[in-house]
C-alpha atoms as one frame of an Amber mdcrd trajectory, in Angstrom:
protein
 -29.399   5.040   7.012 -28.994   5.783  10.889 -25.282   4.750  12.267 -26.692
   2.111  14.006 -28.266   0.355  11.024 -25.343   1.225   9.037 -22.813  -0.649
  11.525 -25.345  -3.809  11.532 -25.282  -3.703   7.633 -21.621  -3.313   7.789
 -20.887  -6.154  10.038 -22.719  -8.608   8.447 -21.134  -7.450   5.129 -17.797
  -7.895   6.500 -18.453 -11.263   8.314 -19.856 -12.669   4.770 -16.457 -11.146
   3.229 -14.281 -12.474   5.748 -15.712 -16.089   5.773 -15.110 -16.324   1.744
 -11.494 -15.039   2.391 -10.850 -17.578   4.678 -10.828 -19.993   1.765  -8.197
 -17.681  -0.076  -6.373 -18.133   3.156  -6.635 -21.585   3.146  -5.508 -22.417
  -0.140  -2.364 -20.347   0.210  -1.479 -22.170   3.669  -1.617 -25.538   1.784
   0.077 -24.067  -1.289   3.879 -24.989  -1.552   4.391 -21.835  -3.843   2.850
 -18.413  -2.163   5.126 -16.210  -3.878   6.605 -14.495  -0.906   7.953 -10.796
  -1.276  10.145  -8.821   1.298   8.421  -5.363   1.842  11.315  -3.601   3.571
  12.881  -5.586   6.460  13.791  -9.234   5.888  11.089 -10.047   8.471   8.289
  -7.861   7.213   6.910 -10.494   4.171   3.920 -10.318   2.037   2.507 -13.207
  -0.174   0.146 -13.034  -3.284  -2.473 -14.406  -0.764  -2.223 -11.315   1.537
  -2.571  -9.327  -1.733  -5.932 -11.409  -2.804  -7.673 -11.386   0.625  -7.290
  -7.544   0.991  -8.384  -6.890  -2.691 -11.724  -8.993  -1.923 -12.442  -7.120
   1.395 -11.741  -3.695  -0.102 -13.857  -4.272  -2.979 -16.615  -6.206  -1.526
 -17.262  -3.381   1.438 -16.287  -0.724  -1.398 -19.398  -1.940  -3.365 -21.994
  -1.837  -0.424 -20.593   1.305   1.465 -18.934   3.768  -1.491 -18.397   6.803
   1.239 -16.397   4.814   3.654 -12.594   5.136   3.654 -10.142   2.090   3.908
  -7.037   2.117   6.192  -5.291  -1.411   4.624  -2.001  -2.839   5.303  -0.568
  -3.917   1.875  -2.361  -0.801   0.136  -1.042   1.530   2.562   2.635  -0.197
   2.000   2.219  -0.025  -2.080   1.137   4.117  -1.725   3.330   4.742   0.761
   0.774   7.532   2.247   0.943   8.621   5.668  -2.082   6.954   7.935  -4.710
   9.337   9.049  -7.893   8.235  11.001 -10.410  10.888   9.977 -14.299  10.773
  11.857 -15.648   9.353   8.421 -16.292   5.484   8.579 -13.234   3.774   8.049
 -12.078   0.313   7.891  -8.650  -0.945   9.296  -7.806  -4.254   7.815  -4.830
  -6.682   7.746  -5.727  -9.223   5.490  -3.285 -12.105   7.102  -1.538 -10.947
  10.354   1.248 -13.577  11.162   2.656 -13.671   7.496   5.882 -15.591   8.662
   3.808 -17.976  10.343   1.704 -18.248   7.365   4.585 -18.790   4.742   5.966
 -21.600   7.058   3.053 -23.380   7.519   2.596 -22.161  11.356  -1.109 -22.020
  12.048  -1.299 -18.881  14.408  -2.422 -16.417  11.520  -5.631 -14.612  11.059
  -7.683 -11.888   9.214  -8.307  -8.584  11.347 -10.950  -6.650  10.064 -12.509
  -3.150  12.085 -14.407  -0.392  11.265 -14.386   3.083  12.997 -16.590   5.656
  13.120 -16.047   9.001  14.658 -12.103   7.795  15.150 -13.700   4.851  17.647
 -13.263   1.315  16.823 -17.543   0.135  16.294 -16.826  -3.466  14.680 -14.276
  -6.343  15.187 -13.880  -9.130  13.178 -10.811 -11.879  13.621 -10.635 -15.006
  12.164  -7.980 -18.017  11.752  -9.299 -20.443   8.863  -6.725 -23.038  10.128
  -8.390 -23.399  13.501 -11.816 -22.703  12.386 -12.007 -19.438  15.151 -14.425
 -16.674  13.904 -14.196 -13.831  16.977 -16.396 -10.683  16.734 -17.267  -8.113
  18.454 -19.873  -4.635  18.083 -19.301  -2.331  20.353 -21.507  -2.012  23.688
 -23.104  -5.512  22.383 -20.231  -8.109  23.898 -17.444 -10.627  22.165 -18.324
 -13.652  20.516 -16.091 -16.997  19.519 -18.046 -18.885  16.621 -21.294 -17.035
  17.987 -20.630 -18.100  21.682 -20.007 -14.866  24.197 -16.631 -15.173  25.558
 -14.950 -13.119  28.370 -11.631 -12.850  29.802 -10.395 -14.732  32.757 -10.386
 -11.670  34.581  -6.874 -12.788  36.244  -5.528  -9.911  38.624  -2.091 -11.601
  39.690   0.945 -11.504  37.296   1.767 -15.157  38.884  -1.798 -16.374  37.770
  -1.264 -15.170  34.148   0.122 -16.530  31.123   1.494 -13.883  29.342   1.876
 -13.139  25.392   5.472 -11.792  24.484   6.539 -11.385  20.935  10.512 -11.808
  21.490  10.437 -11.337  17.488  10.093  -7.792  17.751  13.592  -7.386  19.125
  14.596  -7.589  15.103  13.680  -3.795  15.830  17.108  -2.771  17.318  15.636
   0.312  19.342  13.458  -1.812  21.380  15.821  -5.108  21.684  17.390  -4.549
  25.253  13.839  -3.746  26.774  12.000  -6.163  25.131  14.529  -9.063  26.495
  14.940  -7.459  30.135  10.705  -7.158  30.239  10.522 -10.638  29.108  13.004
 -11.855  31.931  11.117  -9.777  34.398   7.958 -11.698  33.338   8.776 -15.117
  33.245  10.219 -14.491  36.773   6.694 -14.204  38.128   3.992 -15.335  35.211
   2.334 -18.734  34.919   4.551 -18.580  31.412   5.312 -16.774  28.180   3.627
 -17.308  24.735   4.953 -15.924  21.341   2.246 -16.556  18.848   3.669 -14.334
  15.862   0.402 -12.413  15.400  -0.799  -9.421  17.467  -3.999  -9.678  16.433
  -4.631 -13.444  17.230  -2.707 -12.744  20.656  -5.283  -9.806  21.668  -8.306
 -12.300  20.345  -6.740 -14.785  22.915  -7.060 -12.445  25.760 -10.534 -11.762
  25.009 -11.263 -15.556  24.977  -9.444 -16.195  27.977  -6.358 -18.337  26.485
  -4.372 -15.676  27.698  -3.870 -12.728  30.069  -1.744 -10.204  29.140  -0.017
  -8.883  26.047   2.345  -5.825  25.596   3.666  -4.618  22.114   5.107  -1.850
  20.610   5.902  -0.751  16.514   2.829  -1.792  15.159   0.226  -0.457  13.244
  -3.579   0.151  13.546  -4.679  -3.059  11.449  -2.552  -4.935  13.783  -4.393
  -4.024  17.154  -7.867  -2.315  15.939 -10.092  -5.280  15.934  -8.390  -7.405
  18.889  -8.670  -4.031  21.307 -12.280  -3.881  20.731 -12.787  -7.499  21.205
 -10.598  -7.496  24.676 -13.111  -4.361  25.825 -16.248  -6.098  25.049 -14.695
  -9.181  26.883 -13.897  -7.195  30.157 -10.547  -6.768  29.790  -8.377  -3.363
  29.425  -6.120  -1.930  26.786  -3.806   0.741  27.700  -0.948   2.830  26.310
   2.396   1.186  27.053   2.959   4.508  28.901  -0.322   4.591  31.039  -3.295
   6.569  29.956  -5.758   5.813  26.929  -4.216   4.165  24.114  -4.570   5.515
  20.313  -5.102   3.673  17.742  -2.552   5.311  15.283   0.370   4.880  17.895
  -0.626   1.219  18.771   2.101   0.909  21.564  -0.007  -0.946  23.962  -0.648
  -3.152  27.204  -3.392  -5.216  27.142  -4.821  -7.564  29.822  -7.836  -9.330
  31.350  -8.092  -7.103  34.178  -7.123  -3.490  34.856  -5.230  -4.643  37.998
  -3.091  -6.975  35.633  -2.577  -4.131  33.215  -1.063  -1.981  35.627   1.129
  -4.856  36.876   2.851  -5.111  33.575   2.978  -1.575  33.157   4.830  -0.890
  36.061   7.326  -3.833  34.779   7.707  -1.795  31.642   8.119   1.511  33.252
  10.588  -0.185  35.719  12.787  -1.347  32.956  12.509   1.393  30.479  13.799
   3.640  33.407  16.528   1.377  34.275  17.737   1.287  30.565  17.562   5.067
  30.189  19.608   5.303  33.426  22.659   3.143  32.021  22.539   4.890  28.940
  23.140   8.263  30.571
């Protein structure tokens, strides 16, 4: 099977499995008892439904593509293994992104699935079962929402932008001061800030034009893998938070609906970080 045919077959299989998993997610969303566990930090939660979704996805994909590798959130946490992305076909999976939202019944949640060939993302699928939204992309073929082509808003000026900004990442102390200082800079100039509590869904919202930019740090590959491709295929930009090409295995990123807006966000981030560094001297 050629890479192109394998990617097509993988996409069709993954979409079918994600739709199947939507029902598992919804069952848990409606349930009063989700069997919640704390994985490490008090804000890092996992439910029995995260595990069920991941198990279904991996089992279904492995059955069809036994030579593929997997980089999935709950399996990675349980094994404690160091994450390495090799050139081999690798599925990057977040079974439920936004687990705190999920536990509390807040409908900003999603299943995120991506497939990398030769360390490049070729397939992206993000599904929010609560809103019946299915975002999909194959590299070079565009981004889609429920089968209809989507594009970013191509917003160029910060004054016209609705910006995603996750203040809750400030739970991680090393980023706290910078995070709040950046937020103040953004809100002084942009249309508004939004915190959805799901990195993957926030990135999908840039692709579909619902928000215009998003900067985030200290995440894992499964938080951004699918969303980054969706944005790029929808005409947007994803760069490293330090500028330049982003690294899927070091997902500190700035994502925006246009290159110009991404550079504006980058300038603010750099200014804040340099200012705080000087204060510490």
